C-alpha positions in Angstrom: -9.7 -0.8 30.4 -13.0 -2.8 30.4 -12.2 -6.1 28.5 -15.4 -5.7 26.6 -14.1 -2.5 25.0 -10.6 -3.9 24.0 -9.7 -4.9 20.5 -8.0 -8.1 19.5 -4.2 -8.1 19.2 -2.9 -6.6 15.9 -6.0 -4.5 14.9 -6.9 -0.9 15.6 -9.5 1.8 15.0 -8.8 4.7 12.7 -10.3 8.0 13.6 -11.4 10.6 11.0 -8.0 12.1 10.4 -6.2 8.8 9.8 -9.1 7.3 7.9 -9.2 10.3 5.6 -5.5 10.1 5.1 -5.7 6.4 4.2 -8.5 7.3 1.8 -6.4 10.1 0.2 -3.5 7.6 -0.3 -5.9 5.0 -1.8 -7.5 7.5 -4.1 -4.2 8.9 -5.3 -2.6 5.6 -6.0 -5.6 4.1 -7.7 -5.8 7.1 -10.0 -2.1 6.7 -10.8 -2.6 3.0 -11.6 -5.5 3.9 -13.9 -3.2 6.3 -15.8 -1.0 3.3 -16.7 -4.0 1.3 -17.9 -4.5 -0.9 -14.8 -8.1 -1.8 -14.1 -9.4 -2.5 -10.6 -10.6 -5.9 -9.4 -12.2 -6.8 -6.1 -11.7 -10.2 -4.5 -13.5 -11.8 -1.5 -12.3 -11.2 2.0 -12.3 -15.0 2.7 -12.0 -18.2 0.7 -11.8 -21.9 1.2 -8.6 -23.0 2.8 -7.8 -25.5 0.0 -8.3 -22.9 -2.7 -6.2 -20.2 -1.3 -3.5 -22.6 -0.1 -2.7 -23.5 -3.7 -1.4 -20.0 -4.4 0.0 -18.6 -1.2 3.2 -20.7 -0.8 4.9 -21.8 2.4 5.6 -18.2 3.5 2.0 -17.6 4.5 0.7 -21.1 5.4 1.5 -20.6 9.1 0.0 -17.1 9.1 -3.6 -18.0 8.1 -6.6 -16.9 10.2 -9.0 -19.8 9.9 -12.6 -20.5 10.9 -15.3 -22.9 10.0 -18.2 -21.9 7.7 -21.3 -22.6 9.8 -23.3 -23.4 6.7 -21.0 -25.9 5.0 -18.6 -27.1 7.8 -15.7 -26.2 5.4 -12.6 -24.5 6.7 -12.3 -21.0 5.3 -9.5 -18.4 5.8 -9.3 -14.6 5.8 -7.1 -13.7 2.8 -3.5 -13.1 3.8 -2.6 -11.8 0.4 -4.5 -10.6 -2.7 -2.1 -11.6 -5.4 -2.9 -15.4 -5.3 -6.6 -14.5 -5.6 -5.9 -12.5 -8.7 -3.9 -15.5 -10.0 -7.0 -17.7 -9.5 -9.2 -15.1 -11.2 -6.9 -14.9 -14.2 -6.8 -18.6 -14.6 -10.6 -18.9 -14.4 -13.1 -16.1 -15.1 -10.5 -13.9 -16.9 -9.0 -16.8 -19.0 -10.5 -15.4 -22.3 -9.2 -11.9 -21.8 -6.5 -10.4 -24.0 -2.9 -10.5 -22.6 -1.1 -8.7 -21.1 -3.6 -8.1 -18.3 -3.1 -5.0 -16.2 -5.0 -5.3 -12.9 -4.9 -3.4 -9.6 -6.6 -3.7 -6.3 -7.1 -2.3 -2.8 -8.4 -4.0 0.3 -7.6 -5.5 3.7 -5.5 -8.6 4.3 -5.4 -10.4 7.6 -2.5 -12.5 8.8 -1.8 -14.4 12.0 1.2 -12.9 13.9 2.8 -14.2 17.1 2.1 -12.3 20.2 4.8 -9.7 20.8 5.9 -9.6 17.2 4.9 -6.0 16.9 3.3 -6.6 13.5 -0.2 -5.7 12.6 -2.6 -8.6 11.8 -4.8 -6.4 9.6 -3.0 -4.6 6.7 -4.5 -2.1 4.2 -3.0 -3.2 1.0 -2.9 -1.8 -2.6 -1.1 -3.3 -5.6 -0.8 -3.9 -9.3 -0.3 -7.1 -11.3 1.0 -7.3 -14.8 0.1 -10.7 -16.2 1.1 -12.2 -19.6 4.3 -10.2 -20.1 7.4 -12.2 -19.2 10.2 -9.8 -20.2 12.4 -7.0 -18.9 9.7 -4.7 -20.4 7.2 -6.1 -17.9 9.5 -5.9 -14.9 10.6 -2.3 -15.7 6.9 -1.2 -16.1 5.8 -2.6 -12.8 8.8 -1.1 -11.0 8.5 2.3 -12.7 4.8 2.4 -11.8 5.7 1.6 -8.2 8.2 4.4 -8.0 6.1 6.9 -9.9 3.2 6.1 -7.5 5.3 7.1 -4.5 6.5 10.2 -6.3 2.9 11.2 -6.8 2.4 11.2 -3.1 5.4 13.5 -2.6 8.0 10.9 -1.8 11.4 11.6 -3.6 14.1 10.3 -1.2 13.5 6.6 -1.7 15.7 3.7 -2.5 15.0 0.8 -4.9 16.6 -2.4 -3.7 16.9 -5.0 -6.5 17.5 -8.7 -6.3 16.9 -11.9 -8.2 15.3 -15.1 -7.0 17.3 -17.1 -9.5 20.6 -16.3 -7.7 19.2 -17.7 -4.4 18.0 -20.8 -6.2 21.6 -21.4 -7.4 23.0 -20.8 -3.9 20.5 -23.2 -2.3 20.3 -26.0 -5.0 23.1 -28.1 -3.3 22.0 -27.3 0.2 19.7 -30.4 0.6 19.3 -31.3 4.3 20.8 -28.0 5.6 18.5 -25.9 3.4 16.0 -24.8 6.1 18.8 -24.0 8.6 20.8 -22.1 6.0 17.7 -20.0 4.9 17.1 -19.0 8.5 20.7 -17.9 8.9 20.6 -16.0 5.5 17.4 -14.1 6.7 19.5 -12.6 9.5 22.7 -12.5 7.4 24.4 -14.2 10.4 27.8 -14.7 8.9 29.1 -16.8 11.8 26.1 -19.1 11.8 26.3 -19.5 8.0 30.0 -20.5 8.1 29.2 -23.1 10.8 26.4 -24.6 8.8 28.1 -24.5 5.3 31.8 -25.4 6.1 31.2 -29.2 6.6 28.6 -29.5 3.8 29.0 -30.8 0.3 28.1 -27.4 -1.3 30.4 -26.5 -4.2 33.4 -24.3 -3.4 32.3 -21.4 -5.5 28.9 -21.2 -3.7 30.7 -21.5 -0.3 32.8 -18.6 -1.3 29.6 -16.6 -1.9 28.1 -17.6 1.4 31.3 -16.8 3.3 31.5 -13.3 1.7 27.9 -12.1 1.7 28.8 -8.5 2.0 30.2 -8.7 -1.5 26.6 -9.3 -2.8 24.7 -6.4 -1.3 25.4 -2.7 -1.6 25.8 -0.5 -4.7 25.3 -1.4 -8.3 29.0 -2.3 -8.7 28.2 -5.6 -7.1 26.6 -6.7 -10.3 30.0 -6.6 -12.1 31.6 -8.7 -9.4 28.7 -11.2 -9.3 28.7 -11.7 -13.1 32.1 -13.4 -12.7 30.2 -16.4 -11.5 28.8 -18.1 -14.7 25.8 -19.5 -12.9 24.8 -16.0 -11.7 25.5 -14.2 -15.0 22.0 -14.7 -16.6 20.3 -13.2 -13.5 22.8 -10.4 -13.3 22.2 -9.5 -17.0 18.5 -9.3 -16.4 19.0 -6.8 -13.6 21.4 -4.7 -15.7 18.9 -4.7 -18.5 16.2 -3.7 -16.1 18.2 -0.7 -14.8 18.8 0.5 -18.3 15.1 0.6 -19.1 14.3 2.3 -15.7 16.7 5.1 -16.6 14.5 5.7 -19.7 11.5 6.2 -17.4 13.5 8.9 -15.5 12.6 7.5 -12.1 13.6 9.4 -9.0 15.3 7.1 -6.6 18.6 5.6 -5.5 19.4 2.0 -6.5 20.9 -0.6 -4.2 21.5 -4.4 -4.9 20.9 -7.4 -2.6 21.6 -10.6 -4.5 21.1 -12.8 -1.4 17.8 -11.4 -0.1 15.7 -14.3 1.2 12.3 -12.8 1.9 9.6 -14.3 -0.4 12.2 -16.4 -2.3 9.8 -19.4 -2.6 7.2 -17.1 -4.1 9.3 -15.2 -6.7 10.9 -16.6 -9.8 12.9 -13.6 -11.2 13.7 -10.0 -10.4 12.6 -9.0 -6.9 12.5 -5.5 -5.4 11.7 -3.4 -2.4 11.3 0.3 -2.2 12.4 1.7 1.1 12.6 5.1 2.8 14.6 6.4 5.8 11.2 7.6 7.2 9.8 4.0 7.5 10.9 1.0 9.5 9.7 -1.4 6.9 9.5 -1.4 3.1 6.9 0.8 1.5 6.5 -1.5 -1.5 7.6 -5.1 -2.2 7.3 -7.0 -5.4 8.8 -8.9 -8.2 8.3 -11.6 -10.9 6.2 -14.7 -9.9 5.8 -16.7 -13.1 4.8 -19.9 -11.4 1.8 -18.7 -9.4 -1.0 -18.6 -12.0 0.0 -22.1 -13.2 -0.9 -23.5 -9.8 -4.5 -22.7 -10.8 -4.2 -24.4 -14.2 -2.9 -21.8 -16.6 0.7 -20.9 -17.4 0.9 -17.1 -17.3 4.0 -15.0 -16.6 3.4 -12.3 -14.1 5.0 -9.5 -12.1 3.5 -7.2 -9.5 3.9 -5.3 -6.3 2.0 -4.7 -3.0 1.9 -1.5 -0.9 1.3 -1.3 2.8 -0.9 1.8 2.9 -0.5 2.2 6.7 3.3 2.3 6.5 3.0 4.6 3.6 0.7 6.9 5.5 3.4 7.4 8.2 5.9 8.5 5.5 3.7 11.0 3.7 2.4 14.4 4.7 -1.2 14.6 5.6 -3.3 16.9 3.5 -5.6 18.4 6.1 -7.1 20.8 3.5 -8.6 17.9 1.7 -10.3 16.7 4.8 -11.7 19.9 6.2 -15.3 21.0 6.3 -15.6 24.3 4.4 -18.8 25.8 5.9 -21.1 25.3 8.9 -24.7 26.6 8.3 -26.5 27.5 11.5 -30.1 28.8 11.4 -31.1 31.0 14.4 -34.2 28.8 15.0 -36.1 25.9 13.4 -38.4 28.4 11.5 -35.4 29.0 9.2 -34.7 25.3 8.6 -36.0 25.3 5.0 -33.8 28.3 4.2 -30.8 26.6 5.9 -31.3 23.4 4.0 -31.5 25.2 0.7 -28.3 27.1 1.4 -26.4 23.9 2.5 -27.6 22.0 -0.5 -26.5 24.7 -2.9 -23.1 24.9 -1.3 -22.7 21.1 -1.6 -23.8 21.1 -5.2 -20.9 23.6 -5.8 -18.4 21.0 -4.2 -18.2 22.6 -0.8 -18.2 20.4 2.3 -20.9 21.6 4.6 -22.2 20.8 8.1 -25.9 21.7 8.6 -26.3 22.5 12.3 -30.0 22.5 13.1 -29.6 22.3 16.9 -27.1 25.1 17.5 -24.1 22.9 18.4 -21.7 25.3 16.7 -23.3 28.6 17.7 -20.4 29.4 20.1 -18.1 29.6 17.1 -19.5 33.0 16.4 -17.5 34.3 19.4 -14.0 32.8 19.0 -11.7 32.3 16.0 -9.9 29.5 17.9 -13.1 27.4 18.0 -12.7 26.7 14.3 -10.3 24.0 15.3 -11.2 20.9 17.3 -9.0 19.1 19.8 -6.5 17.6 17.3 -6.4 20.7 15.1 -7.8 18.9 12.1 -11.2 20.6 11.8 -11.2 24.1 10.3 -13.7 25.9 7.9 -13.8 28.8 5.5 -16.5 30.1 7.8 -19.7 29.8 9.7 -22.9 31.1 8.1 -25.6 32.1 10.5 -29.1 32.7 9.3 -30.8 35.4 11.4 -33.9 35.6 9.2 -34.8 34.8 5.6 -33.3 38.1 4.6 -30.4 38.4 7.0 -27.4 36.1 7.2 -23.9 36.5 8.7 -20.6 35.0 7.5 -18.0 34.5 10.2 -14.6 34.0 8.5 -12.5 31.4 10.1 -9.1 32.9 9.3 -9.8 36.4 10.6 -12.8 36.1 12.8 -14.4 39.1 11.0 -18.2 39.1 10.5 -20.0 40.2 7.3 -23.7 40.6 6.8 -25.7 39.8 3.7 -29.4 40.0 2.8 -29.8 37.0 0.5 -28.1 34.0 -0.9 -27.1 35.7 -4.2 -25.4 38.5 -2.3 -23.6 36.1 0.0 -22.3 34.2 -3.1 -21.0 37.3 -4.8 -20.0 39.4 -1.9 -18.7 36.5 0.3 -16.1 35.6 -2.3 -17.5 32.1 -2.9 
């Protein structure tokens, strides 16, 4: 392919069908968020490096796409995550708003990914943040909203995977100089590597026992009973148990699994963490949790919990709704002398919430002859029918489903007799 026509690694075009499906997902999710009282905010696509670095944590610092602002010479970055921006907003321009604050967003984030990683650099993200509520009530609301949002899109066979950042803090607090190496091994749950790292260390015997038996700390909910035997884990376990009790009152539709040694995002989160996964997706549909320390980095101490949705991953796990994207009618005047009449008809149909193509150059005239032509190459374009104006007092409706042709003498007759 001509190099001038290629896209950079990790970004892609979205044609009409995929773009419309992304829009359908965005519209449905934002509407569900609004039903729970979450109000939309919009944050900038790029910010100063120093400002956004305050909130992103170590997990994203090596994944920033940076460039120099030609006007100021300052280094700016494309946002890798929207939650830190909301934290900054809450600490500054929303500082006088009543708490708890319920905010939601949608937008693109951009992250640097190594060549060959297979990960997208540009991600369509939606999410919710509940700020100012530091209790199980807040955690349960944000998780219930995440689950109900997926249910709204037709997803039922999903699994809620729960963890707690506090447990990992206990596990790692004595790790000292082996901390980085141990975290890398925990990410992969590499039991052999973990034993090799931990055995000669000064980590306490009870934590060594946890690390040597990781499989005892992820699986079904019965794991919580076993984990509660460790006194240092007990407060975190009790939070998860309390959360599950409240979620049952929401009557959420999901399976529940537990992973008390999940490492992803551990430096960002401070309490309950969660992922929502599906057998139809290679990566989590939703990730989230409690992050009480984030807003304080911008000068205000505000407890917070939230989640983020990768809309592209979600799109691959939901059924497309072609009917929502289809054009309903094509209006074709026989010649330009009928343009005024054709425009009037098209405008009336649009005002009645129909999607209409006005064809003034006869591009769709051949559709009069074949029912199959109501579909384009990928099968995504279909109409209720084609309306051809033969004269101001003669119009034909070609029905897309049957191919039958009916004739009408005026707009009123078409509206009543055409079944519109």
